[in-house]
C-alpha positions as CSV (number, residue, x, y, z in Angstrom):
1,M,14.2,-10.0,-22.9
2,I,13.3,-7.1,-20.4
3,L,17.0,-7.1,-19.2
4,D,17.9,-6.4,-23.1
5,L,15.9,-3.1,-23.0
6,P,18.0,0.0,-23.0
7,S,18.3,1.9,-19.8
8,T,16.3,5.0,-19.3
9,P,17.1,8.2,-17.2
10,T,16.2,8.0,-13.7
11,T,14.0,11.2,-14.2
12,A,11.9,9.4,-16.9
13,D,8.3,8.4,-16.3
14,P,7.9,4.5,-15.8
15,V,7.0,2.9,-19.1
16,I,6.0,-0.6,-17.3
17,V,3.6,-0.3,-14.5
18,P,5.4,-1.7,-11.4
19,G,2.3,-3.8,-10.6
20,L,2.8,-5.7,-14.0
21,L,6.4,-6.5,-12.9
22,S,5.5,-8.0,-9.8
23,G,2.6,-9.7,-11.1
24,L,4.9,-11.4,-13.6
25,G,7.5,-12.3,-10.8
26,I,10.1,-10.0,-12.3
27,T,10.2,-8.0,-9.1
28,P,9.1,-8.6,-5.5
29,R,5.7,-7.5,-4.4
30,R,5.7,-4.5,-2.1
31,V,4.7,-5.1,1.5
32,P,3.6,-2.0,3.6
33,A,6.1,-1.4,6.5
34,W,3.3,-1.7,9.1
35,I,2.7,-5.3,8.4
36,T,4.8,-7.3,10.8
37,D,3.1,-10.7,10.8
38,P,5.6,-13.1,9.0
39,D,2.8,-15.3,7.6
40,L,0.9,-12.3,6.1
41,I,4.2,-10.9,4.6
42,A,4.8,-14.4,3.0
43,S,1.2,-14.3,1.5
44,I,1.6,-11.1,0.2
45,Q,5.0,-11.8,-1.4
46,A,3.5,-15.1,-2.9
47,G,0.6,-13.1,-4.5
48,L,-2.1,-14.6,-2.2
49,V,-3.1,-11.3,-0.8
50,E,-3.4,-8.0,-2.8
51,I,-3.0,-4.6,-0.9
52,D,-4.9,-1.8,-2.3
53,D,-2.4,1.4,-3.1
54,E,-4.2,3.5,-0.5
55,F,-2.8,1.4,2.3
56,Y,0.9,2.0,1.3
57,G,0.5,5.8,2.6
58,T,2.0,7.2,-0.8
59,T,-1.3,8.2,-2.5
């Protein structure tokens, strides 16, 4: 269904919140680069651990 949507220009604002896409399992969950423990990375990717945006260093 989502793959059937028309593409948008790369300069367009996102219309779907990235957190929604990862929550639905459509895109992988982001893991901050400073996290190196493989077990913690796996837990984040599985959705067992939520990382606040402030810890990504982009806000």
